[in-house]
N, CA, C and O atoms as CSV, one atom per row, in Angstrom:
chain,resi,resn,atom,element,x,y,z
A,1,MET,N,N,3.341,-13.648,-22.980
A,1,MET,CA,C,2.447,-14.088,-22.122
A,1,MET,C,C,1.282,-13.294,-22.320
A,1,MET,O,O,1.296,-12.108,-22.650
A,2,LYS,N,N,-0.031,-14.199,-22.042
A,2,LYS,CA,C,-1.362,-13.251,-22.036
A,2,LYS,C,C,-1.428,-13.113,-20.821
A,2,LYS,O,O,-1.082,-13.987,-20.026
A,3,LEU,N,N,-1.922,-11.896,-20.480
A,3,LEU,CA,C,-2.477,-11.639,-19.141
A,3,LEU,C,C,-3.615,-11.569,-19.171
A,3,LEU,O,O,-4.067,-11.362,-18.045
A,4,VAL,N,N,-4.644,-11.670,-20.228
A,4,VAL,CA,C,-6.546,-11.650,-20.089
A,4,VAL,C,C,-6.673,-12.970,-18.712
A,4,VAL,O,O,-5.990,-13.984,-18.568
A,5,GLY,N,N,-7.755,-12.468,-17.912
A,5,GLY,CA,C,-8.042,-12.949,-16.826
A,5,GLY,C,C,-7.128,-13.022,-15.352
A,5,GLY,O,O,-7.321,-13.737,-14.369
A,6,LYS,N,N,-6.197,-12.122,-15.573
A,6,LYS,CA,C,-5.277,-12.263,-14.359
A,6,LYS,C,C,-6.244,-11.282,-13.486
A,6,LYS,O,O,-7.247,-10.646,-13.810
A,7,THR,N,N,-5.513,-11.416,-12.195
A,7,THR,CA,C,-6.307,-10.341,-11.229
A,7,THR,C,C,-5.689,-9.136,-10.435
A,7,THR,O,O,-4.539,-9.244,-10.008
A,8,ARG,N,N,-6.253,-8.247,-10.272
A,8,ARG,CA,C,-5.271,-6.740,-10.180
A,8,ARG,C,C,-4.013,-7.021,-9.554
A,8,ARG,O,O,-2.908,-6.564,-9.850
A,9,LYS,N,N,-4.386,-7.995,-8.467
A,9,LYS,CA,C,-3.205,-8.111,-7.801
A,9,LYS,C,C,-2.022,-8.656,-8.462
A,9,LYS,O,O,-0.881,-8.400,-8.080
A,10,ASP,N,N,-2.329,-9.487,-9.560
A,10,ASP,CA,C,-1.240,-10.760,-10.222
A,10,ASP,C,C,-0.619,-9.279,-11.329
A,10,ASP,O,O,0.564,-9.222,-11.662
A,11,ILE,N,N,-1.656,-8.196,-11.765
A,11,ILE,CA,C,-1.078,-7.219,-12.628
A,11,ILE,C,C,-0.479,-6.131,-11.593
A,11,ILE,O,O,-0.029,-5.152,-12.188
A,12,GLY,N,N,-0.409,-6.093,-10.744
A,12,GLY,CA,C,0.216,-5.030,-9.804
A,12,GLY,C,C,1.430,-5.478,-9.330
A,12,GLY,O,O,2.373,-4.690,-9.253
A,13,MET,N,N,1.580,-7.039,-8.885
A,13,MET,CA,C,2.927,-7.691,-8.813
A,13,MET,C,C,3.668,-7.493,-9.955
A,13,MET,O,O,4.666,-6.774,-9.919
A,14,LEU,N,N,3.288,-8.069,-11.024
A,14,LEU,CA,C,3.978,-8.169,-12.540
A,14,LEU,C,C,4.357,-6.809,-12.894
A,14,LEU,O,O,5.380,-6.641,-13.559
A,15,GLY,N,N,3.498,-5.611,-12.447
A,15,GLY,CA,C,4.218,-4.369,-13.129
A,15,GLY,C,C,5.386,-3.818,-11.966
A,15,GLY,O,O,6.428,-3.213,-12.219
A,16,GLU,N,N,4.819,-4.263,-10.506
A,16,GLU,CA,C,6.474,-3.857,-9.904
A,16,GLU,C,C,7.432,-5.024,-10.210
A,16,GLU,O,O,8.448,-4.744,-9.573
A,17,ARG,N,N,7.564,-5.784,-10.632
A,17,ARG,CA,C,8.375,-6.633,-11.398
A,17,ARG,C,C,9.623,-6.150,-12.658
A,17,ARG,O,O,10.830,-6.339,-12.814
A,18,VAL,N,N,8.350,-5.324,-13.507
A,18,VAL,CA,C,9.024,-4.859,-14.633
A,18,VAL,C,C,9.383,-3.893,-14.080
A,18,VAL,O,O,10.566,-3.738,-14.384
A,19,ALA,N,N,8.925,-2.802,-13.156
A,19,ALA,CA,C,9.315,-1.753,-12.748
A,19,ALA,C,C,10.876,-1.755,-12.140
A,19,ALA,O,O,11.858,-1.020,-12.247
A,20,THR,N,N,10.605,-2.780,-11.564
A,20,THR,CA,C,12.228,-2.949,-10.770
A,20,THR,C,C,13.404,-3.240,-11.579
A,20,THR,O,O,14.503,-2.725,-11.370
A,21,GLU,N,N,13.042,-4.450,-12.920
A,21,GLU,CA,C,13.653,-4.384,-13.954
A,21,GLU,C,C,14.248,-3.388,-14.353
A,21,GLU,O,O,15.475,-3.421,-14.442
A,22,TYR,N,N,13.446,-2.123,-14.733
A,22,TYR,CA,C,13.712,-1.270,-15.744
A,22,TYR,C,C,14.530,-0.338,-14.587
A,22,TYR,O,O,15.569,0.000,-15.152
A,23,LEU,N,N,14.521,0.146,-13.411
A,23,LEU,CA,C,15.332,0.499,-12.816
A,23,LEU,C,C,16.828,-0.496,-12.497
A,23,LEU,O,O,17.832,-0.004,-11.982
A,24,ARG,N,N,16.767,-1.313,-12.732
A,24,ARG,CA,C,18.025,-1.870,-12.410
A,24,ARG,C,C,18.964,-1.719,-13.796
A,24,ARG,O,O,20.193,-1.718,-13.859
A,25,ARG,N,N,18.323,-1.634,-14.509
A,25,ARG,CA,C,18.634,-1.420,-16.105
A,25,ARG,C,C,19.560,0.316,-16.250
A,25,ARG,O,O,20.629,0.714,-16.712
A,26,LYS,N,N,18.449,0.869,-15.592
A,26,LYS,CA,C,18.913,2.428,-15.295
A,26,LYS,C,C,20.187,2.636,-14.422
A,26,LYS,O,O,20.781,3.712,-14.347
A,27,GLY,N,N,20.418,1.903,-14.003
A,27,GLY,CA,C,21.610,1.784,-12.805
A,27,GLY,C,C,21.135,1.670,-11.157
A,27,GLY,O,O,21.947,1.549,-10.239
A,28,PHE,N,N,20.006,1.720,-11.023
A,28,PHE,CA,C,19.703,1.817,-9.650
A,28,PHE,C,C,20.178,0.289,-8.854
A,28,PHE,O,O,20.445,-0.676,-9.571
A,29,THR,N,N,20.250,0.177,-7.446
A,29,THR,CA,C,20.536,-0.943,-6.811
A,29,THR,C,C,19.239,-0.918,-6.138
A,29,THR,O,O,18.783,0.014,-5.477
A,30,ILE,N,N,18.642,-2.164,-6.406
A,30,ILE,CA,C,17.329,-2.191,-5.595
A,30,ILE,C,C,17.888,-2.677,-3.967
A,30,ILE,O,O,18.804,-3.453,-3.694
A,31,VAL,N,N,16.891,-1.840,-2.945
A,31,VAL,CA,C,17.458,-2.129,-1.762
A,31,VAL,C,C,16.550,-3.140,-0.989
A,31,VAL,O,O,17.008,-4.056,-0.305
A,32,ASP,N,N,15.064,-2.856,-1.182
A,32,ASP,CA,C,14.386,-3.512,-0.693
A,32,ASP,C,C,12.915,-3.253,-1.534
A,32,ASP,O,O,12.726,-2.304,-2.296
A,33,ARG,N,N,12.060,-4.172,-1.258
A,33,ARG,CA,C,10.567,-4.330,-1.915
A,33,ARG,C,C,9.420,-4.443,-0.772
A,33,ARG,O,O,9.495,-4.892,0.372
A,34,ASN,N,N,8.094,-3.752,-1.639
A,34,ASN,CA,C,7.405,-3.984,-0.932
A,34,ASN,C,C,7.496,-3.836,1.156
A,34,ASN,O,O,7.220,-4.757,1.925
A,35,VAL,N,N,7.726,-3.122,1.359
A,35,VAL,CA,C,7.786,-2.482,2.759
A,35,VAL,C,C,6.618,-2.119,3.625
A,35,VAL,O,O,6.458,-0.898,3.657
A,36,ALA,N,N,5.768,-2.783,4.325
A,36,ALA,CA,C,4.418,-2.331,4.671
A,36,ALA,C,C,4.485,-1.763,6.259
A,36,ALA,O,O,5.240,-2.293,7.074
A,37,ARG,N,N,3.775,-0.838,6.542
A,37,ARG,CA,C,3.591,-0.349,7.951
A,37,ARG,C,C,2.192,0.275,8.148
A,37,ARG,O,O,1.378,0.317,7.225
A,38,LYS,N,N,1.981,0.684,9.193
A,38,LYS,CA,C,0.401,1.183,9.471
A,38,LYS,C,C,0.515,2.822,8.411
A,38,LYS,O,O,-0.335,3.360,7.702
A,39,THR,N,N,1.647,3.131,8.665
A,39,THR,CA,C,1.846,4.496,7.394
A,39,THR,C,C,1.285,4.387,6.143
A,39,THR,O,O,0.580,5.271,5.657
A,40,GLY,N,N,1.588,3.232,5.532
A,40,GLY,CA,C,1.640,2.648,4.219
A,40,GLY,C,C,2.591,1.626,3.651
A,40,GLY,O,O,3.277,0.887,4.357
A,41,GLU,N,N,2.590,1.627,1.972
A,41,GLU,CA,C,3.522,0.672,1.705
A,41,GLU,C,C,4.222,1.240,0.799
A,41,GLU,O,O,3.621,2.094,0.148
A,42,ILE,N,N,5.927,0.939,0.387
A,42,ILE,CA,C,6.471,1.403,-0.199
A,42,ILE,C,C,6.565,0.313,-1.327
A,42,ILE,O,O,6.366,-0.842,-0.950
A,43,ASP,N,N,6.820,0.498,-2.558
A,43,ASP,CA,C,6.917,-0.703,-3.879
A,43,ASP,C,C,8.277,-0.882,-3.884
A,43,ASP,O,O,8.593,-2.035,-3.593
A,44,ILE,N,N,9.204,-0.131,-4.117
A,44,ILE,CA,C,10.376,-0.096,-4.284
A,44,ILE,C,C,11.180,1.000,-3.613
A,44,ILE,O,O,11.035,2.212,-3.773
A,45,ILE,N,N,12.166,0.295,-2.734
A,45,ILE,CA,C,13.321,1.159,-2.463
A,45,ILE,C,C,14.671,1.035,-3.434
A,45,ILE,O,O,15.109,-0.093,-3.663
A,46,ALA,N,N,15.262,2.092,-3.947
A,46,ALA,CA,C,16.227,1.597,-4.864
A,46,ALA,C,C,17.364,2.712,-4.283
A,46,ALA,O,O,16.953,3.555,-3.486
A,47,LYS,N,N,18.682,2.720,-4.649
A,47,LYS,CA,C,19.622,3.603,-4.190
A,47,LYS,C,C,20.593,3.668,-6.095
A,47,LYS,O,O,21.005,2.862,-6.930
A,48,ARG,N,N,20.539,4.770,-5.953
A,48,ARG,CA,C,21.658,5.325,-7.009
A,48,ARG,C,C,22.654,6.585,-6.721
A,48,ARG,O,O,21.955,7.531,-6.357
A,49,ASN,N,N,23.752,6.866,-6.747
A,49,ASN,CA,C,24.324,7.675,-6.473
A,49,ASN,C,C,24.211,8.733,-5.316
A,49,ASN,O,O,24.079,9.936,-5.092
A,50,GLU,N,N,24.371,7.295,-4.632
A,50,GLU,CA,C,23.860,7.672,-3.049
A,50,GLU,C,C,22.639,8.576,-2.496
A,50,GLU,O,O,22.383,9.157,-1.442
A,51,VAL,N,N,22.197,8.446,-3.394
A,51,VAL,CA,C,20.483,9.194,-3.018
A,51,VAL,C,C,19.691,7.507,-2.899
A,51,VAL,O,O,19.947,6.585,-3.673
A,52,LEU,N,N,18.762,7.441,-1.803
A,52,LEU,CA,C,17.948,6.717,-1.439
A,52,LEU,C,C,16.446,6.869,-2.230
A,52,LEU,O,O,15.761,7.817,-1.846
A,53,HIS,N,N,15.924,6.070,-3.229
A,53,HIS,CA,C,14.507,6.681,-3.940
A,53,HIS,C,C,13.799,5.535,-3.164
A,53,HIS,O,O,14.096,4.405,-2.776
A,54,PHE,N,N,12.759,6.331,-3.122
A,54,PHE,CA,C,10.928,5.464,-2.560
A,54,PHE,C,C,10.189,5.475,-3.789
A,54,PHE,O,O,9.693,6.541,-4.153
A,55,VAL,N,N,10.029,4.305,-4.570
A,55,VAL,CA,C,9.237,4.151,-5.581
A,55,VAL,C,C,7.779,3.612,-5.436
A,55,VAL,O,O,7.470,2.556,-4.884
A,56,GLU,N,N,6.843,4.602,-6.084
A,56,GLU,CA,C,5.646,3.897,-6.152
A,56,GLU,C,C,5.467,3.609,-7.353
A,56,GLU,O,O,5.858,4.377,-8.233
A,57,VAL,N,N,4.690,2.164,-7.707
A,57,VAL,CA,C,4.736,1.629,-8.821
A,57,VAL,C,C,2.682,1.688,-9.330
A,57,VAL,O,O,1.759,1.452,-8.551
A,58,LYS,N,N,2.579,2.011,-10.581
A,58,LYS,CA,C,0.961,2.095,-10.847
A,58,LYS,C,C,1.221,1.540,-11.971
A,58,LYS,O,O,1.968,1.984,-12.843
A,59,THR,N,N,0.455,0.293,-11.991
A,59,THR,CA,C,0.290,-0.594,-13.842
A,59,THR,C,C,-1.337,-0.202,-13.883
A,59,THR,O,O,-2.142,0.174,-13.031
A,60,ILE,N,N,-1.389,-0.437,-15.072
A,60,ILE,CA,C,-2.625,-0.584,-15.808
A,60,ILE,C,C,-2.627,-1.716,-16.940
A,60,ILE,O,O,-1.696,-1.663,-17.743
A,61,LEU,N,N,-3.265,-2.401,-17.039
A,61,LEU,CA,C,-3.476,-3.918,-18.344
A,61,LEU,C,C,-4.430,-2.746,-19.113
A,61,LEU,O,O,-5.395,-2.024,-18.863
A,62,CYS,N,N,-3.393,-3.090,-20.342
A,62,CYS,CA,C,-4.243,-2.076,-21.661
A,62,CYS,C,C,-4.099,-3.267,-22.941
A,62,CYS,O,O,-3.215,-4.110,-23.093
A,63,LYS,N,N,-5.285,-2.997,-23.761
A,63,LYS,CA,C,-5.389,-3.638,-25.085
A,63,LYS,C,C,-4.104,-3.393,-25.982
A,63,LYS,O,O,-3.528,-4.325,-26.543
A,64,GLU,N,N,-3.734,-2.187,-26.067
A,64,GLU,CA,C,-2.575,-1.437,-26.732
A,64,GLU,C,C,-1.979,-0.328,-26.108
A,64,GLU,O,O,-2.552,0.498,-25.398
A,65,PHE,N,N,-0.826,-0.362,-26.410
A,65,PHE,CA,C,-0.080,0.993,-25.538
A,65,PHE,C,C,-1.199,2.488,-26.306
A,65,PHE,O,O,-1.715,2.426,-27.422
A,66,PRO,N,N,-1.281,3.284,-25.667
A,66,PRO,CA,C,-1.744,4.387,-25.996
A,66,PRO,C,C,-0.737,4.769,-26.767
A,66,PRO,O,O,0.260,4.131,-27.104
A,67,LEU,N,N,-1.186,6.275,-27.128
A,67,LEU,CA,C,-0.090,6.874,-27.586
A,67,LEU,C,C,0.499,8.423,-26.679
A,67,LEU,O,O,-0.132,9.465,-26.505
A,68,PHE,N,N,1.580,8.155,-26.333
A,68,PHE,CA,C,2.214,8.672,-25.143
A,68,PHE,C,C,1.845,10.185,-25.343
A,68,PHE,O,O,1.538,10.812,-24.329
A,69,LYS,N,N,1.846,10.740,-26.378
A,69,LYS,CA,C,2.142,12.074,-26.712
A,69,LYS,C,C,0.605,12.748,-26.141
A,69,LYS,O,O,0.569,13.911,-25.739
A,70,GLY,N,N,-0.715,11.813,-26.163
A,70,GLY,CA,C,-1.975,12.182,-26.547
A,70,GLY,C,C,-3.118,11.169,-25.294
A,70,GLY,O,O,-4.323,10.951,-25.424
A,71,LEU,N,N,-2.225,10.739,-24.189
A,71,LEU,CA,C,-2.450,9.675,-23.487
A,71,LEU,C,C,-3.934,10.010,-22.988
A,71,LEU,O,O,-4.259,11.042,-22.402
A,72,ARG,N,N,-4.769,8.947,-23.330
A,72,ARG,CA,C,-6.050,8.832,-23.267
A,72,ARG,C,C,-6.536,8.902,-21.766
A,72,ARG,O,O,-6.061,7.973,-21.112
A,73,ASP,N,N,-7.202,9.591,-21.171
A,73,ASP,CA,C,-7.855,8.868,-19.239
A,73,ASP,C,C,-7.741,7.548,-19.391
A,73,ASP,O,O,-6.869,7.143,-18.623
A,74,GLU,N,N,-8.284,6.550,-20.119
A,74,GLU,CA,C,-8.900,5.200,-19.616
A,74,GLU,C,C,-7.604,4.232,-19.445
A,74,GLU,O,O,-7.651,3.146,-18.866
A,75,TYR,N,N,-6.205,4.905,-20.157
A,75,TYR,CA,C,-4.922,4.098,-20.053
A,75,TYR,C,C,-3.762,4.917,-19.164
A,75,TYR,O,O,-2.551,5.005,-19.367
A,76,ASP,N,N,-4.513,5.429,-18.205
A,76,ASP,CA,C,-3.279,6.551,-17.525
A,76,ASP,C,C,-3.100,6.143,-16.210
A,76,ASP,O,O,-3.711,6.792,-15.361
A,77,PRO,N,N,-2.321,5.106,-15.802
A,77,PRO,CA,C,-2.364,4.738,-14.489
A,77,PRO,C,C,-1.692,5.661,-13.361
A,77,PRO,O,O,-1.498,5.354,-12.185
A,78,ALA,N,N,-1.334,7.057,-14.110
A,78,ALA,CA,C,-1.024,7.958,-12.995
A,78,ALA,C,C,-2.043,8.513,-12.455
A,78,ALA,O,O,-1.811,9.241,-11.490
A,79,ALA,N,N,-3.379,8.354,-12.877
A,79,ALA,CA,C,-4.641,8.718,-12.263
A,79,ALA,C,C,-4.763,7.996,-10.692
A,79,ALA,O,O,-5.603,8.551,-9.984
A,80,ASN,N,N,-4.093,6.924,-10.106
A,80,ASN,CA,C,-4.013,6.377,-9.229
A,80,ASN,C,C,-2.987,6.862,-8.457
A,80,ASN,O,O,-2.959,6.662,-7.242
A,81,LEU,N,N,-1.890,7.664,-9.217
A,81,LEU,CA,C,-0.797,8.007,-8.340
A,81,LEU,C,C,-1.400,9.795,-7.340
A,81,LEU,O,O,-0.909,10.907,-7.533
A,82,HIS,N,N,-1.966,9.620,-6.850
A,82,HIS,CA,C,-2.733,10.786,-6.315
A,82,HIS,C,C,-1.959,11.127,-4.717
A,82,HIS,O,O,-1.257,10.393,-4.021
A,83,ALA,N,N,-2.425,12.557,-4.500
A,83,ALA,CA,C,-1.914,13.002,-3.105
A,83,ALA,C,C,-1.509,12.196,-1.921
A,83,ALA,O,O,-0.492,12.038,-1.246
A,84,LEU,N,N,-2.856,11.707,-1.957
A,84,LEU,CA,C,-2.918,11.118,-0.133
A,84,LEU,C,C,-1.630,9.710,-0.472
A,84,LEU,O,O,-0.585,9.650,0.176
A,85,LYS,N,N,-1.970,8.741,-1.528
A,85,LYS,CA,C,-1.206,7.612,-1.730
A,85,LYS,C,C,0.587,8.242,-1.491
A,85,LYS,O,O,1.329,7.580,-0.765
A,86,ILE,N,N,1.027,9.320,-2.060
A,86,ILE,CA,C,2.477,10.005,-2.334
A,86,ILE,C,C,2.264,10.140,-0.831
A,86,ILE,O,O,2.872,9.242,-0.248
A,87,ARG,N,N,1.634,10.922,-0.034
A,87,ARG,CA,C,2.089,11.071,1.445
A,87,ARG,C,C,2.007,10.056,2.377
A,87,ARG,O,O,2.436,10.203,3.522
A,88,LYS,N,N,1.357,8.771,1.880
A,88,LYS,CA,C,1.740,7.778,2.655
A,88,LYS,C,C,2.955,7.166,2.407
A,88,LYS,O,O,3.667,6.609,3.241
A,89,VAL,N,N,3.154,7.291,1.258
A,89,VAL,CA,C,4.687,6.645,0.912
A,89,VAL,C,C,6.098,7.608,1.747
A,89,VAL,O,O,7.174,7.249,2.226
A,90,ALA,N,N,5.510,8.755,1.621
A,90,ALA,CA,C,6.625,9.552,2.625
A,90,ALA,C,C,6.646,9.464,3.525
A,90,ALA,O,O,7.735,9.853,3.946
A,91,ARG,N,N,5.722,8.977,4.628
A,91,ARG,CA,C,5.371,9.266,6.115
A,91,ARG,C,C,6.108,7.922,5.984
A,91,ARG,O,O,7.065,7.850,6.755
A,92,THR,N,N,5.884,6.661,5.086
A,92,THR,CA,C,6.433,5.200,5.249
A,92,THR,C,C,7.852,5.396,5.326
A,92,THR,O,O,8.496,4.835,6.212
A,93,SER,N,N,8.516,6.307,4.290
A,93,SER,CA,C,9.921,6.411,3.913
A,93,SER,C,C,10.437,7.093,4.944
A,93,SER,O,O,11.505,6.585,5.284
A,94,GLU,N,N,10.107,8.128,5.659
A,94,GLU,CA,C,10.878,8.572,6.902
A,94,GLU,C,C,10.811,7.282,7.923
A,94,GLU,O,O,11.928,6.882,8.253
A,95,TRP,N,N,10.126,6.838,8.266
A,95,TRP,CA,C,9.941,5.515,9.282
A,95,TRP,C,C,11.166,4.916,8.715
A,95,TRP,O,O,12.112,4.982,9.500
A,96,TYR,N,N,11.471,4.263,7.406
A,96,TYR,CA,C,12.433,3.705,6.833
A,96,TYR,C,C,13.638,3.998,7.116
A,96,TYR,O,O,14.491,3.196,7.494
A,97,MET,N,N,13.799,5.357,6.921
A,97,MET,CA,C,15.103,6.329,7.139
A,97,MET,C,C,15.710,5.972,8.225
A,97,MET,O,O,16.813,5.468,8.437
A,98,ALA,N,N,14.443,6.450,9.202
A,98,ALA,CA,C,15.179,6.333,10.777
A,98,ALA,C,C,15.233,5.084,11.157
A,98,ALA,O,O,16.077,4.960,12.045
A,99,ASN,N,N,14.715,4.104,10.886
A,99,ASN,CA,C,14.580,2.559,11.234
A,99,ASN,C,C,16.331,2.391,10.848
A,99,ASN,O,O,17.246,2.337,11.670
A,100,ASN,N,N,16.429,2.338,9.486
A,100,ASN,CA,C,17.695,2.517,8.800
A,100,ASN,C,C,18.941,3.169,9.073
A,100,ASN,O,O,20.020,2.949,8.523
A,101,ASP,N,N,18.661,4.062,10.054
A,101,ASP,CA,C,19.896,5.431,10.197
A,101,ASP,C,C,20.800,5.782,8.789
A,101,ASP,O,O,21.991,5.957,8.530
A,102,TRP,N,N,19.513,5.776,8.039
A,102,TRP,CA,C,19.898,6.714,6.646
A,102,TRP,C,C,19.720,8.261,7.231
A,102,TRP,O,O,18.864,8.646,8.027
A,103,GLU,N,N,20.960,9.168,6.496
A,103,GLU,CA,C,21.425,10.368,6.906
A,103,GLU,C,C,21.559,11.111,5.508
A,103,GLU,O,O,21.865,12.293,5.348
A,104,GLY,N,N,21.230,10.054,4.410
A,104,GLY,CA,C,21.766,10.952,3.239
A,104,GLY,C,C,20.503,11.470,2.454
A,104,GLY,O,O,19.425,11.624,3.028
A,105,GLU,N,N,20.689,11.739,1.088
A,105,GLU,CA,C,19.300,11.991,0.258
A,105,GLU,C,C,18.873,10.948,0.035
A,105,GLU,O,O,19.432,9.855,-0.045
A,106,SER,N,N,17.278,11.409,-0.139
A,106,SER,CA,C,16.442,10.599,-0.760
A,106,SER,C,C,15.314,11.648,-1.333
A,106,SER,O,O,15.143,12.857,-1.178
A,107,GLN,N,N,14.473,10.401,-2.225
A,107,GLN,CA,C,13.469,11.513,-2.558
A,107,GLN,C,C,12.167,10.107,-3.236
A,107,GLN,O,O,12.387,8.934,-3.536
A,108,ILE,N,N,11.098,10.770,-3.260
A,108,ILE,CA,C,9.854,10.180,-3.562
A,108,ILE,C,C,9.863,10.198,-5.256
A,108,ILE,O,O,10.263,11.182,-5.879
A,109,ASP,N,N,9.384,9.016,-5.885
A,109,ASP,CA,C,9.277,8.911,-7.422
A,109,ASP,C,C,8.289,8.071,-7.888
A,109,ASP,O,O,7.831,7.313,-7.032
A,110,GLY,N,N,7.926,8.004,-8.764
A,110,GLY,CA,C,6.749,6.945,-9.475
A,110,GLY,C,C,7.315,6.836,-10.471
A,110,GLY,O,O,8.193,7.532,-10.982
A,111,ALA,N,N,6.529,5.404,-10.981
A,111,ALA,CA,C,7.001,4.363,-11.481
A,111,ALA,C,C,5.264,3.896,-12.727
A,111,ALA,O,O,4.362,3.089,-12.500
A,112,LEU,N,N,5.473,4.826,-13.931
A,112,LEU,CA,C,4.021,3.895,-14.180
A,112,LEU,C,C,4.321,2.738,-15.255
A,112,LEU,O,O,5.221,2.693,-16.094
A,113,VAL,N,N,3.439,1.943,-15.015
A,113,VAL,CA,C,3.743,0.822,-15.777
A,113,VAL,C,C,2.638,0.366,-16.945
A,113,VAL,O,O,1.566,-0.004,-16.466
A,114,TRP,N,N,2.729,0.335,-18.377
A,114,TRP,CA,C,1.368,-0.029,-18.787
A,114,TRP,C,C,1.802,-1.610,-19.615
A,114,TRP,O,O,2.887,-1.719,-20.187
A,115,LEU,N,N,0.866,-2.670,-19.571
A,115,LEU,CA,C,1.113,-4.002,-19.500
A,115,LEU,C,C,0.157,-4.234,-21.029
A,115,LEU,O,O,-0.907,-3.616,-20.982
A,116,ARG,N,N,0.339,-4.859,-22.074
A,116,ARG,CA,C,-0.204,-4.754,-23.052
A,116,ARG,C,C,-0.881,-6.600,-22.811
A,116,ARG,O,O,-0.151,-7.585,-22.692
A,117,GLU,N,N,-2.276,-6.613,-22.797
A,117,GLU,CA,C,-3.071,-8.014,-22.032
A,117,GLU,C,C,-2.589,-9.069,-23.357
A,117,GLU,O,O,-2.224,-10.199,-23.035
A,118,GLY,N,N,-2.590,-8.771,-24.543
A,118,GLY,CA,C,-2.512,-9.717,-25.711
A,118,GLY,C,C,-1.142,-10.412,-25.315
A,118,GLY,O,O,-1.059,-11.639,-25.278
A,119,ASP,N,N,0.057,-9.483,-24.986
A,119,ASP,CA,C,0.955,-10.343,-25.351
A,119,ASP,C,C,2.067,-10.220,-24.234
A,119,ASP,O,O,3.217,-10.615,-24.427
A,120,GLY,N,N,1.492,-9.440,-22.636
A,120,GLY,CA,C,2.452,-9.246,-21.774
A,120,GLY,C,C,3.984,-7.943,-22.153
A,120,GLY,O,O,4.988,-7.757,-21.465
A,121,LEU,N,N,3.696,-7.465,-23.097
A,121,LEU,CA,C,4.552,-6.592,-23.277
A,121,LEU,C,C,4.308,-5.495,-22.211
A,121,LEU,O,O,3.221,-5.401,-21.641
A,122,ALA,N,N,5.529,-4.529,-21.915
A,122,ALA,CA,C,5.380,-3.376,-20.894
A,122,ALA,C,C,6.270,-2.476,-21.595
A,122,ALA,O,O,7.273,-2.657,-22.285
A,123,HIS,N,N,5.319,-0.976,-21.049
A,123,HIS,CA,C,5.795,0.234,-21.388
A,123,HIS,C,C,6.207,0.808,-19.678
A,123,HIS,O,O,5.621,0.282,-18.732
A,124,VAL,N,N,7.070,1.717,-19.481
A,124,VAL,CA,C,7.807,2.138,-18.260
A,124,VAL,C,C,7.870,3.228,-18.494
A,124,VAL,O,O,8.570,3.529,-19.460
A,125,ARG,N,N,7.005,4.605,-17.545
A,125,ARG,CA,C,7.592,5.738,-17.411
A,125,ARG,C,C,8.104,6.024,-16.212
A,125,ARG,O,O,7.352,5.930,-15.242
A,126,TYR,N,N,9.128,6.328,-16.071
A,126,TYR,CA,C,9.721,7.065,-14.332
A,126,TYR,C,C,9.533,8.366,-14.290
A,126,TYR,O,O,9.999,9.215,-15.050
A,127,LEU,N,N,8.782,8.512,-13.309
A,127,LEU,CA,C,8.453,10.041,-12.632
A,127,LEU,C,C,9.291,10.189,-11.392
A,127,LEU,O,O,9.005,9.607,-10.346
A,128,PRO,N,N,10.517,11.119,-11.555
A,128,PRO,CA,C,11.370,11.328,-10.529
A,128,PRO,C,C,11.156,12.493,-10.056
A,128,PRO,O,O,11.000,13.523,-10.710
A,129,GLN,N,N,11.135,12.311,-8.339
A,129,GLN,CA,C,10.983,13.446,-7.489
A,129,GLN,C,C,9.407,13.832,-7.842
A,129,GLN,O,O,9.190,14.917,-8.381
A,130,ILE,N,N,8.285,12.913,-7.525
A,130,ILE,CA,C,6.763,13.370,-7.393
A,130,ILE,C,C,6.357,14.094,-6.268
A,130,ILE,O,O,5.259,14.638,-6.151
A,131,LEU,N,N,7.301,14.093,-5.401
A,131,LEU,CA,C,7.175,14.850,-3.986
A,131,LEU,C,C,8.277,16.108,-3.673
A,131,LEU,O,O,8.227,16.721,-2.607
């Protein structure tokens, strides 16, 4: 699937679907997606080993996958995973846990997704406990 001409929103939604599938394959159960409050939005809420994971997904469209040992800035979706965004996810996760009577462990994670525009292939890098 070619991704040329897709909107940023389309790319972001595809990246979230890719990250969701990645987490499923790694043994996570998806609890919820795109939970929004005044405090912010949580892209994916997943559970594994009795821990609730609040996952912020950042996606970037690239012509080719970069060399991951020497990641070039222009291909780094982590640049959009900044402290303010992480704090918003943390505040929203606190609301979510209180609203759902969750008293177990939880953590804030990140998922970076690179989508190759020519064929739609994806590479995911999971970042546990970014906060």
